[in-house]
C-alpha positions in Angstrom: 0.2 -0.1 0.2 2.8 2.4 0.5 4.5 2.8 -2.9 1.4 3.8 -4.3 1.0 6.4 -2.0 4.5 7.8 -1.8 4.0 7.6 -5.9 1.1 10.2 -5.2 3.5 12.1 -2.9 6.0 12.7 -5.2 3.3 13.9 -8.1 2.3 16.1 -4.8 5.8 17.4 -4.6 6.0 18.4 -8.2 2.5 20.3 -8.3 3.0 21.8 -5.1 6.1 23.1 -6.6 4.8 24.1 -9.9 1.5 26.1 -7.9 4.4 27.2 -5.1 2.0 25.5 -2.5 4.2 25.4 0.5 2.0 23.3 2.6 1.3 20.6 -0.2 5.4 20.4 -0.7 6.1 20.1 3.0 3.6 17.2 3.8 4.7 15.3 0.7 8.3 15.9 1.6 8.0 15.0 4.8 6.3 11.4 4.1 8.6 10.7 1.3 11.4 11.0 3.8 10.0 8.7 6.4 10.3 5.8 3.9 13.5 6.1 2.1 13.1 2.7 1.0 10.3 3.4 -1.1 11.0 7.2 -2.2 14.9 6.3 -3.1 13.5 4.4 -6.5 10.5 6.2 -7.3 12.9 9.8 -7.1 15.5 7.9 -9.6 12.8 7.0 -11.8 11.6 10.9 -12.5 15.4 12.0 -12.4 15.7 8.9 -15.4 14.4 11.0 -18.3 14.5 12.7 -21.6 13.0 15.9 -20.5 16.3 17.1 -18.6 17.7 17.5 -22.4 15.0 20.3 -23.4 14.7 23.6 -22.2 12.2 23.8 -19.0 8.6 25.4 -19.6 7.1 27.1 -17.3 8.1 26.2 -13.6 9.3 23.0 -14.4 13.0 24.8 -13.6 12.3 23.9 -10.4 12.0 19.9 -10.0 15.3 18.9 -11.7 16.5 20.6 -8.0 14.0 19.9 -5.8 14.1 16.2 -6.8 17.9 15.9 -6.3 17.5 17.6 -2.8 15.0 14.7 -1.9 17.6 12.5 -3.0 20.2 13.3 -0.8 18.0 14.3 2.3 16.7 10.2 1.1 20.6 8.4 0.1 23.8 10.3 0.2 25.1 8.0 -1.7 23.1 7.3 -4.5 22.3 11.0 -4.6 26.3 11.3 -5.5 26.1 8.9 -8.2 23.0 10.0 -9.6 24.8 13.9 -9.9 27.7 11.9 -11.7 25.3 10.4 -13.9 23.7 13.7 -15.1 26.7 15.4 -15.2 27.9 13.0 -18.0 24.2 12.7 -19.8 23.2 15.2 -22.0 21.2 18.3 -20.5 19.5 21.3 -21.6 22.7 23.9 -20.4 19.8 25.5 -17.5 19.4 21.7 -16.4 22.9 21.3 -16.1 23.4 24.3 -14.1 21.0 23.5 -11.9 23.5 19.7 -11.2 26.3 21.6 -11.0 24.7 24.1 -8.2 23.1 21.5 -6.3 26.4 19.1 -6.4 28.3 21.9 -5.0 25.7 23.0 -2.5 26.7 19.7 -1.0 30.1 19.1 -2.0 31.6 23.0 -1.4 33.3 23.8 1.7 32.0 26.9 3.7 33.9 30.2 2.3 33.1 32.1 5.5 30.3 33.3 7.6 28.4 36.5 8.0 26.2 38.0 10.6 27.1 35.5 13.6 27.0 32.1 12.0 24.8 32.2 8.0 27.2 29.9 6.3 28.6 31.2 2.9 29.2 29.3 -0.6 31.4 30.8 -3.2 31.9 28.9 -6.4 35.3 28.3 -7.4 35.3 30.1 -10.9 34.2 33.2 -9.2 37.6 35.5 -9.6 38.7 37.7 -6.6 36.6 35.3 -4.0 38.1 37.0 -0.9 36.5 40.5 -2.3 33.4 39.3 -2.8 33.1 37.9 0.4 34.1 40.9 1.9 31.2 42.4 -0.2 28.8 40.3 1.6 30.3 40.7 5.5 29.5 44.6 5.0 25.6 44.7 3.4 25.1 41.7 6.0 25.9 44.3 8.3 23.0 46.8 7.6 20.8 48.1 10.4 17.6 45.8 10.7 18.5 43.3 8.0 16.7 39.9 8.6 20.1 38.3 7.6 20.2 36.2 10.5 17.6 33.3 10.0 18.9 32.9 6.0 20.3 29.0 6.4 23.2 29.9 3.8 24.1 32.1 1.0 25.4 30.5 -2.1 27.3 32.5 -4.5 27.7 31.5 -8.4 28.9 33.0 -11.8 26.6 34.3 -13.8 26.3 32.8 -17.4 24.7 33.9 -20.4 21.5 31.5 -20.2 20.8 32.9 -17.0 18.0 35.1 -16.6 18.1 36.3 -12.9 20.7 37.5 -10.7 19.3 36.3 -7.8 17.1 34.0 -5.9 15.2 32.8 -2.5 14.8 29.2 -2.1 12.1 29.1 -0.2 11.9 25.3 0.9 15.9 26.0 2.5 15.4 29.7 3.4 18.7 30.2 1.8 19.4 33.2 -1.4 21.4 32.5 -4.7 23.3 35.4 -6.1 24.5 35.0 -9.3 28.1 36.9 -9.8 29.1 38.8 -12.9 32.8 38.5 -14.3 34.0 42.2 -13.6 33.9 45.0 -16.4 37.0 46.3 -17.0 35.7 49.9 -16.7 35.5 51.4 -13.5 31.9 52.6 -13.8 30.8 49.5 -15.0 32.2 47.6 -12.1 30.6 49.8 -9.8 27.5 49.8 -11.0 27.9 46.0 -11.0 28.2 45.6 -7.3 25.4 48.5 -6.7 23.3 45.9 -9.1 24.5 43.0 -6.7 23.5 45.1 -3.8 20.3 45.4 -4.3 19.8 42.2 -5.6 21.0 40.7 -2.3 18.5 42.9 -0.1 16.2 42.1 -2.5 16.1 38.0 -2.1 16.6 38.7 1.6 13.5 40.9 1.5 11.5 37.5 0.0 13.3 35.6 2.7 11.7 38.7 5.3 8.3 38.3 4.0 8.5 34.6 3.4 7.2 35.1 -0.3 5.4 31.6 -1.0 5.7 32.6 -4.5 9.0 33.3 -4.9 8.4 36.8 -6.2 6.2 35.6 -9.1 3.9 37.7 -7.9 3.6 41.5 -9.0 2.5 42.7 -5.2 5.2 40.1 -3.9 8.6 41.7 -6.0 6.9 45.7 -5.2 7.6 44.8 -1.3 11.0 42.9 -2.4 11.9 46.2 -4.1 10.8 48.4 -1.4 12.3 46.2 1.4 15.7 46.6 -1.0 15.7 50.6 -1.3 14.8 50.6 2.8 17.9 48.6 3.4 20.0 50.1 0.8 19.4 53.5 2.6 20.2 52.1 6.1 23.5 51.0 4.6 24.3 54.1 2.9 22.7 56.9 4.9 25.1 59.9 3.8 25.1 59.1 0.1 21.3 58.3 -0.9 20.5 61.4 1.0 23.1 63.2 -1.0 22.6 61.6 -4.7 18.9 62.3 -3.9 20.1 66.1 -3.4 22.1 66.2 -6.3 19.9 64.8 -8.9 16.7 66.3 -7.4 16.1 69.4 -9.7 15.9 67.2 -12.6 13.9 65.1 -10.8 11.9 68.3 -10.7 12.1 68.9 -13.6 11.3 65.7 -15.7 7.7 65.7 -13.0 7.0 69.3 -14.6 7.8 67.5 -17.7 5.5 64.8 -17.7 2.3 66.6 -15.9 2.7 69.6 -18.7 2.9 66.8 -21.5 -0.5 65.1 -19.6 -1.8 68.6 -19.5 -1.3 69.0 -23.3 -3.0 65.4 -23.9 -6.1 66.6 -21.9 -6.5 70.1 -23.2 -6.8 68.6 -26.8 -10.5 67.0 -25.8 
């Protein structure tokens, strides 16, 4: 009787992931962990498919990472055997990246800790890892930043095929930052660090609000963006007001221009 029930739990797990229903995911996850001897073959069957060769559609990009993470919780030795198989298989670039990211998650050593104990993992292919870590240390000291309850931070190299700079992983309460290769132009480098810092605060914002949809809902994105702006202000209490003061005349002119344009459009009727 248990196997059909656990098969349904696998389906519930993936359905919960696709619909961002945390209670469904956690319930199925817990029941599968309770019966590893049944769950492991079911997870391996889901992983042994040609679907990973193709570009993910919709929320399916998350399935592979969740299945591998579950397998690691069920049986570490089997997990590493499956990672080895998948790394040599023909996979779409995004799925291959997922496999590598999950394997690094459990294979890398902690680079350092921030905020009194949050482990930071920085990929080996990132240049100047000490400099990256120093940025994270400084950002993590921002007053009122909800970083201490994050379980871990992963910093990976930004790739051309990636469409994000950061992610919040709700199931694990962790955040992922995609770090760009340093630009040669000093202004571009400064802008890269600026966006990396805002992305860091943005993902911590998703964690702070415990966004079930991981920011896929406009209202949640606005909350996370507002959180990032507030944290950036607190991290730079002199710089931000100074920039606002310097550029306030330009902002006022733009607002006046928009109001004038709107008035002209209305006056035509």
